[in-house]
N, C-alpha and C positions, 0 to 999 in steps of 0.2 A: 796462206799456202794451202793448196788443195792436193788431194791424193786421188788419182783416177783409178777406177775399178774396171777390170775386164770382166764384164758380166757373164760371159758365156764359157769361161774356162776355170771355174772353181774346181779344185780337186776334193770334192766332198766325200769321197770314198773313205778317207781316214776318219771322218766324223761318224760315218755309218758303223765302221769297225769299232770306234770308241764307244758308240751307243750300245752296241751288242755286248761289249765287254763290261761296261758299267752296269747294265741291267742284269747281267749274269752275276756280278758281284753282289748287287742289291738282293737278288733272289737267294743266293747262297747265305749272305749275311743274316737276313731276316729269318731264314729257315733254321739256322744253327745257333745263333746268338740269343740266349734267353735271359742272361744276366744284365740287368738294367743299371749300368754304371754311367757316371757322367762321361767317362772316357769313351765308352762305346756309343753313348748318345751323341757325342761330338763327332765320332766317325760317321754316324748316320747323316749328320749335317754335311760333312765333306762329300759323302756319296750323293746327297741330294743336290748340292751345288753343281757337282760334276755332271750329273745326269741332266739337270735342267739347262745348264750351259750348252751341252751338246745338242739337246733337243731344240732349243731356241735358235742356236746357230744354224742348224739344218733348215728350220722354218724360214729364218731371215734370208738365207741364201736363195731359197726357192723364190721368195717374193722380190728379192733384189734383182734376180735375173728376169723376172716377169713383172716389171713395174706397172703401176696403175690398176692392179687387180684389187688391192685393198684400199680402203680410205686412208688418207695421209695420217690421221691420228692413230689408227691401228698399226700402221707401219712403224710409227715412232714407238708405240707401246712394245711391239715385238722386239725391235732392235735395242731399246733401252733395257728390256728384261734380259736380253742376251748378254749385254755388257755388264749388267749388275751381277748376273750369275757367274760370268767369266771372271770378273774381279773378285767375286766372293770365294772362288776356288782358292786363290792365294791367301785370303784372309782366314778361311775356315781351316786350311791345312796348317797354317802357322799357329792358329788357335788350338788345333788338335795337338800340335807338338808341345805347346805350353801345358796341356793337360797331362801329357806323358811325363813331363819333367816335374810338374807341380806335386805329384804324389811323393816325390823325394825332396824337392826344394820349394818350400812355401814362399820364398822371397820373390819368385817369378810372378806371383799374383799381381803385384803392382805394375809390372810391365805390360800386362794385357790391356790396360786402359789406353795406353798409347796406340796399341794395335787397333782398337776400336775407332780411335780418332782418324787414323789413316783411311779406314774403310768407309767411315761416314763422309769424309772429303770426296772419295771416289764416287759414292752414291750421289752426292750433291752435284758433282760434275755431270754425271749421266742424266739425272732427273731434269736438270736445267737445259739439257741439250736442245729440246724443241724450241727454246727461246734463244739460246746463245749460239747454236750450231757449232759448239765447241768440240764435241766428240764425233758427231756425224750430222748429216742433213740430207734432205732431198731437194735437188735443184728444180728449176722451173719446168723441166721435162719429167719430173718424178723420179729421176735417177739418184741412186744412193751415192753419197760422197763422204769421204773422211774429213773431219774437222781438224783445225789447227792444234787443238789441245789433246788430241789422241795420244801423241808421244808422251805427254806429261802423265796421262792416265796409265799408260803402260809402264812408265817409270815407277809408279807406285807399286805395281806388281813385282818389279825387280827389287824394290825395297823390302817387300815381304820375303822374297827369296834370300836376300842378303841377311835378313834377320834370322831366318831358319838356319843358315850356315853359322851365324854367330852363336845361336843357341846350342847347336851341335858341338861346336868347338868348346864352348864354355862348360857344358854339362855332359860331355861325352861319357864320363865315368858312370853316369846314371842311366846310360842307354846301352842296349845290347849292340854288338858289332853289326848285326843284320839291320838294326834300326838306323845306325849311323850311316851305313852304306846306302840304304834305301833313301834316306833324306837327302844325302849329298847328291845322289844320282838324280833325284827329283829336281833339285835346284839347278843342276847343270843342264839337264834336259830342257827345263822350262826356259832357261836363259838362251840356250842354243836355238830352240824352235822359235822363241820370241824374236830373235834377230832375223831368222830366215823369213818369218811371216811379216815382220816389219818392212822388209825389202820387197817382198812380193806377196800380196794378200791372197793370191790364188791358192797358196799352199797352206791349207787349213790343218796344220800339225798340232796346234796348241792344245786342243781338247784331247787329242790322241795321246800326246805326251803326258798330260795330266792323268789321264785314265791309266796309262801304263804304270805311272808312279804310284797311283792309288792301289793298283792290283798288287804291286810288291809290298805296299804298306799293309794290305789285307793279309798277305802271307805272313807278315811279321807279327800280327796279332796272335795272342795266345789261343791255342786250340780250345774251342768250347768244351770239348770232352774233358779237358783238364780241370774244369770246374764242377764236374758231375761225379757223384758217388754211384758207381755202377751197380752196387748191390741194392740200394734203396731207391735209386733213380731220383735223388734230390741233389741239391748243391752240397759241395764238400767243404772241408776246412779252408782250402785255398780261396774259394769263392767267398766264404764268410769273412776272412781277413781283408780281402779286397773291398767288400761291401762296407765293412765297418770303417775302413779308411776313407771311403767315399763319403760316408755319412759325417765323419769327423771334419772333412774338408768343407762341408756345407755349413759348419758352425751352428747347427741346429741340434737341440737336445733330443735324444731318442733313448729307448730302452731295449735291452737285450733280455729275452726270456730264454733261459737254458734249462733243460730237463734231462734226466738220466733214466733210461729204461732198465729195470732190473729183471733178470731172469733169462736174458738172451744167451748167456754162455752155456746154458744147459740144453738148449734146443736141439743141437746136433745129435746128442745122445738120445733124446726123447722122441723127436719127430722126424729126424733124418735131414740131410742137406737139402733135398728138393723141396720138402714142405717148409723148411726154414726159409728158403728163398721166397717162397710164395707168401709166407707170413710177413717178411720184411716189406715186400711190395704192398701187401694189404695194409700194414701199419701206415706206410707212406700215403696211400690213397685216402685212408680215413682221416689222417691228420691234415692233409691238404684241403679236404672238403670242410673239415671242422674249423680250420683257420682261414677260411675264405680264399684259399689258393694263394696266400702270400708265400714268398719263398721260405723253404725250410732248409736248414743247413745241418749237416752231420759233422760234428766236431771230432768225434772219435767213434769207436765201435758202438757204444751205447749212449753217447751224449749227443743231443740235438739242440738246435736253437732257432729262434725267430727274432726278427727285428721289428719293433713297433714304435709308433710315436710316443713321446714322453707325456703320456696322459694316464693317470692312475686308473680311470674307469675303463679305458681301452685295454690296459695291461691286465686288469682283473678279468675282463671278458675273455681274453685269450687264455689266461691261466685256467679259468673255469672250463673252457672248451677242451684243453689238453687233459685236465683231470677227468672230464666226462668220457673222453675216448678210452682211458685206461681203467675206468670203473667197471666196464663190461669185458668179458673174455673175448678173445679173437677166435674165430672159427676157421680152421683149415682142414679140409677133408673131414675125417671123423673126429679130429682133435678139437678140443676147446682149451685154448691157451690163455692163462691169466698172467698178465704182466703188470708190474707196478712202476710208479715213477715218483721222483722227488724233483721239486722245481725251485729255481732261484732266479733272481733278476738283477740287472745292473743298469744304472743310469749313466749315459755318456753324453757329453764329456765331463759331467760333474764329478764322477768317481774316478774316471780315467780318460785320458785323451790319447791312448795308445791301443791299437787293435791287438797287438801281441800281449800286452798287459791285461786287456779285457778278457781274452781267452784263458789266460793263466788264472785270473781271479775266479772266473766261472767254474773252471775245472776243479780248482782247489775247494771252492764252496761245495760243489756236488760231492766231492770226496769226503768232506767233513760231515755231510748230511747222511752218510750211509747208515748210521745207527738210528736215525729218526724214523718215525712212522711213515709208511707209504702214503704218498699224496701230500707230504709236508711241503710248505712253501716258506722260503727264507730270503730276505733281501741280502744281496752280496755286499761284502764290506771289503774295502781296499786293504785293510790291515791283514786280511786273510792271506794276502800275497806276501806281506812281511813275515807272517808266521810260517808260511811255506818256505820262504827263503831261509829263515832261521832253522827250520827243521832240516833243510838240506845241509846247511852248515854243520849242524850237530851230527847228522848222519856221517858226513865226511870226517868230522872230528873223531867219532867213534871208530870208524874204519882205520884212521891213522893211529888211534890209541891202541887198537887191537894188534896192529902191525908193529908198533914201536914201544910197547909196554907202557902206554900212557894212562892206564886205569890204575887206581890205587884203592886199598881197602881201609876203612875206618872201623873202629870197634866201640859200641856203646855198652858200657858195663850194666849188668843186671843184678840188683840187690836181693839177697836171700833174707827173707823175714826171719826164718828159723835160725840161720847161722850169723845173722847181723853183719854180713860182709858181702862183697861181690864174689859170686861163685860161677857165674856164666856171663856171656856177652853175645851181642848180635853183630855179625859182620855185615857191613854195608858198603856197596861199591860207590866210588866217587869219580867225577870227571871234571877237569878244569882246562881252561884255555887262556892263552895270553890275549887272544882277540876277543873272546866272548866272556871271559871271566869265569866265575863259578856257575856251574850248570847243575841244578838240583836233579835228583833221581826222579822226582815226579815229572820232570820234563824229558829227560833223555831215555828213561826206561821204556815208556810207550813208543818212542821213535825206534828204539832198538827192537822192540817186539814186532812193530809193523814191518820192519825191514829185515826180519829174521837174523839180526845180529845178536839177539839175546842169548842164543845157544852158545855162541863163542864167548860172550861176556860171562855167562854162568860158569863155563869151564875155567876161564881165567881166574875168576873170583874163588872158586872152589880150590884150585891149585894153590893160590896165594894163602888161603886160610890153612890148608894142610901144611904148607911149608912153615907158616908162622907157628902153628901148634908144635911142630917137631923141633924147629930151631930154638924156640924160647922155652920149651918144656913147660907149657902153661899149667900143667897139673901141679908142678912144684910151687906155683904162685897162687894156688887156691882155686884156679879155674877148672871146673869139672868138664865143661864142653862148650862149644861155640855154636850159636844159631846161624845157619846159612839159608838164605832164601832161594826157593826154586820158582822159576817162571812157569807160566802156563804151558809154553812150548816144551820145556824140559819135562814137565809132568806127562806130556802126551807121548814121550818117547818110550817105546816098548823095552828098549835095552838100557834105560836110564840106570838101573841098579848095577848093571855090568860096567858101565862107564865110570860110575862113582867108585865102585870097588877097585877098578883099575888104577884110578888116580890115587886113592888112599894107599893102595899097595905099593905104588911107585915111591911113596914117601915113607913107607913102613909105619903108617899111622894106625893106631888102634881105633877101631870103628866107633867105640863108645864116646869118643870126643866130638862127635858130630851130631847135631840136632837140626834136622831139615824142616824149614818153615814152608807151609803150603797155604795159600789163600783158599777161601771157599769157592771162588771163581775157578781156580785151577782144578779143584776137586771135581766140580760139576762138569768141566770141559773134558777132563781126561777119564773120569769114572773108573771103569774096569782096569784100564792100563795103570792108573795110579795105585789102585788097590793091589795089583799084582806086584808092582815095584815096592810098595810099602812092606808087603809080607816078606819079600826076599831080603830087604834091608834091615827090617826090625829083627829078623831071625839072627842077624849078625851083630845085634846090639846098637844099630843106628836108631836114633830117636826121631820122632816127628811131632811138630807143633802145628796147630791150626791158627793161622795168623789173621789179624783184623776181625776177630769175632765181635759181632755187634754193629759193624758198619753196614748200613743198608739193611736188607731183609735176610737175616740169618735163618738157615734151614736146620732145624734140630736133627733131622735125619742124618745130616753129615756127622754128627757126634756119635750116632749109632753105627753107621756104615763103615767108618774109617777108624783104624786103631791109633788115634792120636794120644800121646802121653801128656802133652801140654796144650793149654788153650790160652792164647794171648788176647786179652780184652783190648779192643781198639780205643784209642784216645777219645773218639767222639762219644762213646757210651759212658766213659768216665766223666768227661766234661759236662754232659747232660745231667748226670746224676747229682752233680754239685750245684746245678742251676734250677733243677725241677724236682719236687718231692716224689712225684709219680715215677720219674726216671730213676730216682734213687732206690725206690722199692723194687723196681724191675731189676736193677743191677744187684741189689742185695740177694734177691731170690735166685738170680742167675748164678751167682757165685755158690750159693748153697746147693743148687742142683748139680753144678759141675763137681763140687766136692763129693757129693753122694755118688757120682759116677767115677770117683777115685782118679780125678784128673788134677794135674798141677795147674795153677793159674798164675799168669803173668799180667800185671796191669801196666799197659803202655801209656806213655805221654804224661806221666805224673810230674807236676811242676811246683806244687806247694806242699808245705808241711801238713796242712789240713787234709789234703788228699791222701798223703802218705799214711797218716794216723788212722783215718777212717777205713782205708782199704786194708790195712793190717787187721783192724777189728773185724771187718767183713770176712776175712779169711783168705786173702790173696797170699800166695806163696812167694811170689817174686814181684819186685817193683822195678820198672824201667822208665827213665825219663830225665828231663833236664834238671829236676830237683837234685839228682845225684851228679849227672854229667851228660854233656852233649857227646855225640860220636867223636872219638879221638883217633888221631893217627897212631900207628903202631907204637912208636917210642913214647908218646904221651900216655897211651893206655898202660904200658908197662910201668911208667913212672907213677901213675895213679895207684896201681896195685901195690907198689912198695909202701 
């Protein structure tokens, strides 16, 4: 069966219009799109097939209308190329749709192999045409004729269309409304113009319809500006998540190097907004050059990242380049700005196969590295995310406990060597949960301090202690006073003394029943503020103890500068003294020195009779530890006193 062609009446104006539109899209796309994802690379292929199909159809029309201008073999090459690119439009657009869905549904991966088979069959049909004359041929006069298999070839294109419709229906919840409408309109328009062009080949609507559909698809693409950080002119967090997902789909191992810049938050006050903007751009330019212009992503205000192959030598090279950039100060106008950084790295998908989890791990690692030396490098660990999750749970638990009276106080009795009985006790806050079980103060106190909940906790504990002292009249049970811990943040409050007096007065409590414990860290952090508070409180008979003495590097100036009545020797200095002779000499002489300063001494963490006996001989006034009792709930403590 033959299909005759009217050689002089092709309506090629639609093709010219299609070519102008597709070239405009190509120019705009390559000018604005700089994020190299598989999804966008596939759209480039769609554009390429569309442009080449339009160009080769125009060329073929010219030579069809003027036969015998070209050698027969070249005419076959041009027309075969036209059909391959025209069929390729259906294949590439469907494949492009698979890429859109594959980001959300990995099971579509297996379906793409069937798509390739159909396209290969089409190409075989076309390539064999010079032999079979199945798709087209040139008669004895050199005139172009359609072959009998052309309808079958076009049917394959309609199969691609139907597959697009199937995908949209099946996975529409993973597509935007605009994407659904665009794809459906594409399929309908291709079907409609295919029928028209099949009846009369003069109406060259096919490429025009495809180009119109691609134009709308281009509008459905995310705006490139959405991937850019406007301040630093690099890729943003959205682009980072997209690129990590792309890399994960490739199923190849890669590394993420993340680093935090320290000092940015002070720039507005020191160099002004204008110079700050210049500095940020300067940092970007220098980093880009140092990192060989690989994409740099801004995860948050001060956190940046790059993605490199999973090769330790390559990773170390880039880490070295980043460190080198921040070793030297940045120059802006007359300012020389020194900024520091700390670096971590993560292997994907070995440590995580989720982009969202990757960014959480990196951010939590950088947060935990804040106390390390500038320039420090640590490998990220997935369990840091588990720790962060637990910290968040504990934070929520603390907030609920503060709202619903979920905190309770326990008391550890302190033995008086002189009186040979318990005369004081230390109040300690406790937190428990049905979900997380017992949570030690070593875990929840730092979280409370970090989230500024420690002030509320301190107030709750102090109120509970005051209420306990008054309700139980502990002086009648031989308890002279209760030790209550103050946090660093409490010590930094200028009106701390006023708040404590207000609480004690509300319970009608005599101030002498309170001994406030302060760590050396708190003393150093609050300095003059703490001194002022201590003077006002001591004046009203409130006592103070220096807690954890001997842990770490103790500063003797603290003993001179602050009016502490009691010194509490940390468990670590006591344990060391019973394991090492030199440490024992240091402890013995430390106690002698403190006694000469007329200070009372509490030995903490005493667990054995040997420790008890020797500490008494050394001159300790009080003994606290598990040898006598663990911290007890209120009723248990009262029972012990009986």
